[in-house]
N, C-alpha and C positions, 0 to 999 in steps of 0.2 A: 463652137458646135452647136449644130438648135436639136432644138427637139423631134425634130423630121429625122432627121439626120442618125438623133439616137437610136428613137425606136427603128433606121432600118437597121444600123449594127447591131444590135441588140438581135435580132430576125435575123440576121444573114449566119449572127454568129451560132444561134441557136438552132438553125438550119444546118449550118458546118457540121457542128459536133452529130449532129444526130445520121446524118450521110457516115461520119467516117465514125463511127463507133460501133456501127452494123461491119464493118470491116475486117478479114480475118489480118492475125497481127501480121505476115508476113507484106501483105500488100499496108499495111500502114507503115513500115521499116523504107517499105522503097520508095510511098509517097514521098517519107520523112526527107531520108536521101537524094532525092527528087527536086522540096525544098529548097536545101540547103546548098546545094548544086547551082540551081534558077538564081541563088542568090553570088555564089562564086565561095559557099562554106563548102567545108570539108571533114569527113569526120575519122581521123586515124584512130582511132582508140577510144572505145567506150561508149555512152552518149545513154538514150533511154532506151529499158531492154521490156518494157513488161508492156501492154496492152495502154496500159491509163496510163504510162508515160509516154508512147508514143501519140496517143492520143490530146495529150497536156503539149508537145514539146509541137504538134500540127500545127495547134490551136493557138497558140502565144507567137510565133511565126507570123502567122495570120492576123491576127487580131492579140498587140500587143496589150500587156495589163494594166499598161495608164492607159492608155485610148478605150479600155473598157471602166477601168477608172470613172472617167469623164464622163463617158457619157451615164451610166447610172442617177453619177452625179444630179446631168442636167434633167433627168426623167425625174427626179427623187426628189426637187430642190428643195429646203427650206431654207426661211430664212433664218440670218445668225449663223451658218454656219458656210463660212466664206474657202472659195478655191481661184487662185487666180486665171485658168483658163475660162472659164465661165464664164462667159455673155452676159447673167442675171447677176453676180453676185464682186466684177469691177466697177 
């Protein structure tokens, strides 16, 4: 991942969070079920129930934490902090 890709993914992430946080809880629940169904996954019992949990679950599906951590590392790269996936550290 280069700096341009990192900035793009961070901006897309921030925009997605802003857009879904404005939706009602019922719409978020439907979106979550749809996202899971698109991946061939289903929830039989439990799952996220509050609005914050639904937002977090939707964001995690689309923007996994590992990918976000990598983008943060690339954007705020410092000497002495190494990361195997960083092209500047490798």
